[in-house]
Each structure stands twice: as structure tokens, then as C-alpha cells.
N, C-alpha and C positions, 0 to 999 in steps of 0.2 A: 981201739976201744977209746981212747981218750976222746975222738972226733964225735963219737956216738953219743959219748955222756954231754959233751957239749953241745952238740945240736940239739938234744933232748933238754937239757939247762935251757937254751935260748929259745927252746919253743914253748916251756912251761912260763918262763918270763914273759914272753910276748902275750902269752894268753893272760897272764895276770895282770898286766900291764893295761889290755884292751877292756877287761871288767869294768873299769872306772868310765871308761870312753861310753862303754855301751849303757852302763846305767845311767849316765847324765843323756842320753839320746830319750830314756822314757819322759824327761821333763821339757824337749824342745819341744816348741810350738807345732800342733799337727799340721799337715797339709790341708787346704781348704781349698774347696771346689768353688765356694761362693761365702761372701761375707754373713756372717750369722747375726741374727736378730740381737738388738741391745734391750738392755733392762732400761725401765724408764729413767732412772736416774744417769744414765749415760746418753740418754736420745740426740743430744747434740753433737756426738763425737765425729759422726761424719761431715759436718758440715761446721767446720771450724773457721774463725775468724783470723786473720792474720795479725800478729801483735809484735812489736820489738821489747825483748825483756832488756829491763833496766840493767846497768853497770854497778850503780851506787844508789844509796837511800833516794836520793834526789830524783834520780832517772826513774827509780822503782814506781814512785808515785804516777808517772806518766804512763805505765806500763800495768793498767787496771782491768782485773780479770772481772769478767761477769759472771756471778754462780751460776751454774747450769749451764753456761754457753762454752764449749769448746773453744780454744784458741790454739794457732800454731805461732808458737813463739819463736821469735831469730835470735839465738844466744851468741853470747863473747867468748872469746877464747878465756878461760880459766883466770889466767895471770891479769887481765885486764878487769875481773869482776871485784869490787870492794864488797864483800858480805858483811851484814850487819853482826852477825855470827859467825863464826869460823864452821863451816859445814865438818862433820865427823867423817867423811870422805869426800875431799873438796876435787879430787882427780888431778892430774899432771898438767902440764904446759902445752898438751896435745889435746885435752877434753874442753866441753864448752860447759857454759854456765849461765845465769842470771838469775833477775831478781823481777817479782812483780806482785802486786798488792791485791788483796780483795778483801771485803766486807762482809763480817757475818752481821744480819737482822735478827735470828733466832739461834738461840741455844740447841745443840744436839750433838749428832755425829755428822761430822763432815769428810766427803770423800776427795783424795785429790788422786786422780787417774793419769798415768801417764804412757805415753806411746813406746818408752825405752825403759831401760834399768836405770837411770839417773838416780842420783841420791837428791833426796826433797827433805826440806824442813819446813817448818812452818812457824813464823817467829812473831811474838807479840811480846812489847814492852821489855825487848832484849833477851828474852828467854824463849828457847824451842819449846813448842806443845810436846808432850808425849805422846806416840802414837797408839792407838787403840789395837788396831790390826793391820796385818799385810797381806797380800794376795797378790795372784795375777788376774788379769782381767779375762772375760770370759773368752774362751777358743774362738778362733776365727773372726773377731770382733776389731784387732789392731789396738787393743788396751795391753799394756805389756804389765804393767804396775798398778797396784792401786794400795794408797795407805788412808788409812780412816782416823779422825781425831775427833775428841770430846771438844768443842770450843764453845763459847761463849760470846755473845755480842762484843763487838770491836771491829778495829782493823788490824789485819796481818798482812806480812811479809811473806812470801812463798819463796823460798831459796831453791835454786836448781843447780846441781854441781854434778861435776864426773859424767857428762853426757858425751856420746862417741862422736854426734851430730851436731853441725850449728843451728839446726830447729829440732824442735819438740812439742807433740801436741799435749795438751795439757786441760784437764777438766776439773775445777774445783765446785763441788755439788753437794748438797745437804740431802741426807737418806732419808727415806719416810720413818 
């Protein structure tokens, strides 16, 4: 009798333990037969330019992103990056990160699109901009994460942290 109750309890615990995993599957990227169409603001996503991300403020200036043009950034090991502002989620010694700059000429809502779930900060004058919205990219496009910011004209530093790979596709673009 004890064995029967033990087996029943084990089966119940396995079923309960499997429920959260099944729930997470709903948020997994769908299987894609072909790439989906991109909205106009993400049009350059599939034709990124190569760029090496900076490791500090000086080298970040050489890693200038062109708004509206996607880039594949080559990142450095997190311990080798000197962030102007400590990222809220810097990642560990096995993660990758880097810095890039971009210039905002017109105030408005600006989107940072990423090909992975890396941590992103937009920094100006030593302060991180507050995000206005977060989301996933359109299904079957390769855009994994999008963060929107209300930005004013000026120069900004894009801080990327906690990325699992040493490259990351990034796009900074103004929303219509």
C-alpha cells in the first residue's frame, strides 16, 4: 500500500512540476517556415553592417551606430567592459557585452531592437534613460527583444550586457 501512495504522489509531483514548463512553451518562439515581413522601422534588420562594440567610453565613440541601420556588434567578455553606468543586470564572467554610441537628431520615441535577450541601457550625461515600453519582436523575424525610450536630441551610449553570445544584432530606430 505504501508503494502505491508513493507512486501516486510521485506522479502528482511530476505533473505539477511539468505544468510551469508547459506554460513556458507558450512563450517560445514559433516554428517558422520562412522569415516574416518586417515593419518599416525594422526594414534594415536583415542587412546589418558589422561593427565592433567598445569596451570603454573612448572605444565606444568608434562604435557609432547609424539610426535606422542594423548592425551586428562583436562583443567582449563582460569582465573586459568598463560600463559608464553599472548595468542593472551586468551578466557574469561567461557573458558578453559592449558599448556603442548613437545620435538623436529629433525628439520622439526611439526603439532599440535586439536579436537576443541581452540587457540594454541607453545612457546620456551619466544617467540611464527610462524605458517607455518593452516587448518581443514580430514572430519569425529574428528580433528577440525591443525596448522603447522617449529621447531628446543629443548623443547617447548604448550599453549591452549579459548576452550569451559574442555577437548581437542591434537596431536603433525612431518610431513614426
